[in-house]
N, C-alpha and C positions, 0 to 999 in steps of 0.2 A: 627467469621472468621475460618475456618476451620487451622489448620496449616500442612504443608507441610515438609514433607520429598526433599529434596534434594540436592541431588547430584554434587554439582558447576563445578564440571571435568567435568562433564559427561553433562551436560546442556546447553543449549544456549536457551533465546526466541528470540521468529522471532517476530516483527512485521512489518505490513504488509497496503500499500495503503493507511497510514495516513497522506499521500498530502489534501489540502482542497475539491482536486475537487471530492476528489471518500469520504471523511467522511460528507464532507455537502449534499452529494445524501442518506442516511443513519440514520444521526443525527439528522436532522431535527426540531427533537420533541423528544429528549433524553439529556438535558441537562449534564446528568452526565456522562455519557457517556469519553467525553473526562477528567475529572477528574479523575477518574476510571482508565483509560491509563493510563497520571500520575502517578499516585500509583506502580501500572504493572510497568513500565518500573524503578524508582527509587528504586522502589525494589528488582530491578534486579542487578541498578550497585549496592546499599547499600551492594548483595552480592555475589559481582565480578559474575554474571553471565556473560559469550557469550553473548551480539544483534549484534545481528540481523536484518537491517534496506532495505525493501524492498520496491522503488518507481516505480508503473508500470508507463512508459513513451518508445514514439516508436520513431524514425523518420521518417525524409517526406516520406509517401509515406507508411507509416509503414507496409515495409517490413518484419517486427518480425511477424507479421500477417495472418495467414492462413487463408484461407476466409469460413475455415468449421467449423471457428471459432465462437459460435452461439453474444453471446456478442459483442467482437469488431471488426469483420469478418461482420456483420451490420457494422458499422462506418467507415469499409477501402474500400467498394463499394458504402459508399455514400461521396463526394468530400467536400458537403460542412460540412457535419457534422466533416471529416477530419480536416478540415482547421480550422474547432474553439474545437478542443476537448480540455475541460484544460487541465495544469498539461503535453499535449504531449512535451516532448525534438526537439527544432526545429534545434539540430545544426549538421553541413551536415556533419554526420559522415561516415565513407567508407562503 
């Protein structure tokens, strides 16, 4: 494994979309994915790196999604799919 020279004061680890509804789609035949993610996250913690975790979620009606967005726009335009979108926030946020 290559050694990385990282300035911990100027570096952050960004982990995105690691909720089950997303990961399960892309890792069906890749059992090594989650252990590799865990290794990276643990190394970042041990080296005191800043960490940011981002999770995809939408309010009812998906007001955050522009209809021109190719991926989420199709979901927004399909009421039956939006109602069953795994991992979505179902809170009644303003």
